[in-house]
N, C-alpha and C positions, 0 to 999 in steps of 0.2 A: 950147572944151566940148571934152573927152573922147569917147573914140574910141568909137564906138555900133557895139558888134558883136551884131547879130542872127542871125548862124552861124557857125558854126566850119569854113568849106570850107578845106580844107589847101590848102596853097601847091604847086604841081609843082615845084618847083625846092625843094634844102634852103639854098642859098645859103650856107652857115655861116661865121664869121670865126676865124680862127687856127687855132688846131690845135682837134683835135675829139675827143673820148672816146664812146663810145658806152657808155650804162649800160644795164645788167640787171635792172631793177625788180620783186624776188621773185616771179618764174614759179616760182613752186613746186610743188608736189604729188607729187613723187616720180613712181610708176609707179601711184598710187592712178588710179581713175575721173578722167572729165575733169568731172563736173560736180562734185567737191568739192574742185576747184585751184583757189588765192587766183589765179589768172588774170584772172579776171571773171563774176559772173552773165550776161553774153550768151551768145547765141551764135554759133557758130564758133569756140567758145575753141579746139579742135584744131588748126584749120585753122592760130591763130595762132601757135600754140606750133611746126607747124616752120616758119612763114617767119620766126619769129625765130631761130631754127635757123641758116637760111638768110643772114638777114644776117647774124649775127656771124660766120658763118664767112666771109662776105665781107669782113668789116671787118679780119677775122686775115690772109684772103689780100694784105690790100694791107698790113700791118704797121700797122695802125690799136689804138692801144689800147680794150679792151674791161675793163670793171667791172663785177660782178655785186652785185648787195645781195641779202640773205635776213633775213629779220624771223626772229627766232625770242625763244622764252619760257621760263625756268625751269618745270616743271612745279606748284612752287608759286607760281606767277605773281605774285612780288614785285617782277618787273620789268617789268611790264603796267602801273603806272599808270590813269591814266583812260582808256583803249582800251575797258575794258568797261560804260561808261556811258551808249555808244551802241549803235546799232544790230546791233552784232559780241558774241557771245558768245565764252568761250577762242579763240584760234585759234594757229598757229605754235608748238607747243607742242615743246618739246624732245623728240625720240624719235617722235613720230610720222610717219607716212610722208608725209602731206599737208606736211608742212614741209621735205622736204628739196628739194633742186634738180630740177627736170624733168631727166629725161635726155637728153644732149646741148646741154644749157643749164648746165654746168660747167665752172669755170673751170680753163682749160691752170694749168701749177708758176711760169706765170711773170705770172700774172694774177692780179689781186686778189679777193680777194671779203668784201666789207666787212658785218657782220651787224652789226643794228639792232634796237634794242627799241623803238622807235617806227614813225612814220608816215612820215615824215619822213627821205630817208636821209643828210642829212649832221644831225642832232642827236643830241649824245653820240656821234659814231662818227670816225672817222679818215678818212672822204673826201672832206674838203677838201683835207688834204694827202696824200693819194693823186693826186687832180689836180691839184692843184700841182705834184706831180710830174712829171706827165706833162708840163705846161707848157697845161692847158685851157683856153681859150678859150669853144668851143659843147659842150656837152654834146648828146646824143642819147638820148633815152630811150623804153622798151620796158619793156612788163609789165603790171601789173595794181595794184593796182586804180585805174582812172582817176582818180575822185571820191576816191580817198584817199591811196594812195603816190605816184602819180604826180605827183597835182595841189600835195600837200606841200613832194614834195620840188621839183617847179618854182618854187615860190614860196622858199624858201630857198636854191635857186641864183639867181634874180632877185636877192635880197638882199645874196646875195654876188657881185655883180657877173658871174655866167655869163650868157653866152645859153644858151639852152634848146631844142631842136627838140624836139617831140613828135612820134613816127610815130602819127597817128593812125587808122591800120589795124592796127599791131601792140600796140593798148590795149585793155583792156578794163574796163569799169565794173557797180558794182554791178548798174547796170540802164538799158537804155539811154537815159533820162531824165536820171540820173547825170552819166553819160558825156560825153551831149553836154552838159550843165549845164556840167561841169570842163573842156572843152575851149574853151568860150566865155569861162571867167573864165580858163584858160591864153591865150589868144591876146587878153584884155584887156590883160595884163601885157606880154608881149610880142610884137608881133602880127605880129612873119614866124616864128612858132613849130610852128603845126602845119604838118607837110607826110605826104607818102604815102611807103610804104616806096618806090615805084617812086622817087621821087625821089630815096632816099640812096643807091636802087642804081645810079642814072644819077652822082649824086657820085661815088663808090664808083671808076667805071669811066672815068670823067675824068683819076683817078688813074693817076701812074705805080707802079708797085709798090716798096716798103720794106722795109728789114727788121723782124722782127717784132720790138716793144717786150719789151725782157728780153734779145735774141738773147746781145749781147754778153756781157751777165752768166753766158749760160749756155754760153756759150765757154770762159770764165774758169774755171766750176764742170771742165770737163772735163780 
């Protein structure tokens, strides 16, 4: 019998397998007002942004890799494909303020920014190569939208044999209903996939400090 997922209650422990990479998915909006950000249509958006910054800095403090995703399309929309066939109009267009990464959630010089033309972070990008370079076994995801880019990236991660952990209180959906449904779908794929930000911080607190990824390369450049 298949696993019956009637709710999406997150686990209180991260319990990752192997090497872990934090994936910051499309926390965009630049300096624009929160209601036009792509982080989500749910309430509490601004608080999620600040807590996302806190988690990114906590990963960095422990020397754990952080990879940023950014959806970007040309003004001609030649690269947007079927994304206009659904509920969304033109979005993430080059040059728009709302396409820029949210301040405080930009990559450092040694970190990767993966720009994508589709909802999934893996489709047509170098993300898989980057994660393999880090020796990643488990990805931890924050950002938005839960029911779109988070969900589709999780599905592709699953099919590429990564374990994934979605921080349920650091993702925002296009609506509360869509958010809940996407989290249930992700838990159906991997029963341990939903966790809280507190669980991620507790796991990080249990680690010893490590050199920042890329530190050796930066030393060579000096």
